[in-house]
C-alpha positions, 0 to 999 in steps of 0.5 A: 355485597356485589363481586367486582370482576377485573378484566385484564387486557393484553397489551400488544407491542408493535414490532419494530422493523429493523432497517438494513445497515447500508454502510458497505452496501446491501448485505444481500448483494455484498455479503460479509466483508472480509479484511486482510493485510497483504504485504511484501518487501523490496530491497534498496541498494546503493551504487557508489564509487570506490571512495563512497563520495558519490553514488545512487540509491536504487531499487535495482541491483545493477548499474541501472538506476531505478527510482520508482516501483508500480505497486499495484501489479505486484499487489495483484500478482501476490499468491495470497491475493490471487487466491482471494480473487477466486473467492470474492468478486469485489475488492477495495484498497483502504490504505497502505503502510510504508515501512523503511528500515536500514539494513547496512552493515557498517563494519563492511561498508565504511566507505559509504557516506553516512550523511546521505539521506534516503527518502521514500513516498507514495504517488499516483504517478511521477512527474517528468522531473527525476524521482531522486530529485523530486521525492526529497521535496515531498512534504509527506516523505519518510526518510532515514540515513541508512549508514546510521541505522534507523526505521521510519513508518507511514500510513497512507489513507485515501479519500473516497475516490481518486482518479489518476492515469487517463482518468481511471479510478485508482484507489479510494475508501469507497472504490470497489474493484471487480476482481475479474477485471484486475491482474498483475498485467493491469496497466490502467491503474498505478500507485507508485513508490518513489525513492530519492536522496540528497548529498549523492550525485549519480555516477558510474558505480564500482560496487553496490550494497543493499542498504535498506528494505522497504515494506508495503502493507496494503489494507484490503477489504473483500466482498461478494463471495462467489463460491464457498471456501471448501470448493 
């Protein structure tokens, strides 16, 4: 009886070539993307008459009414932001959260009208109309009544790219800044926090109180490391 020889053949599988994922650009150029939250707070004051019947909500702690803050110079000047700039050449602002909380001491501020609502919102720039009149009409504004306590929070996300001041790109989910070109002195970009109010009319103040605090949380992505962390 003849022997049957079985010859086994090796089957070679074709190797798959992995394609580079380009969700944040070519990794060879961008490097690892690092996420950070940079935050700070600003007090809000109320200047009022001695009876508390008229007054002004303001960012300033003097008689000058200040209804808006340009946030990006403050962001670009934060010590932790400046430190990150030395390590990364690209930066992107994904979004920002506003947190508005009352800080009033009702036992010591009985004269302030409790029904005076404080509004806050985020803008690229403010129109000629005064901020204190404009903000309460915004559909995206948050509000609290400082003398009644309270807390309000809102997250603002951005589309791909927004052009603003003189056509310069301002922010956007796909807009990368060259960090060597930005500082707290940058004037071509602006992102404004505006406050407004109802039931108060502006008047010469006889006293002032800190009535609220507004916290800004910027969600930042950093990319393209330009030196090692140990250097």
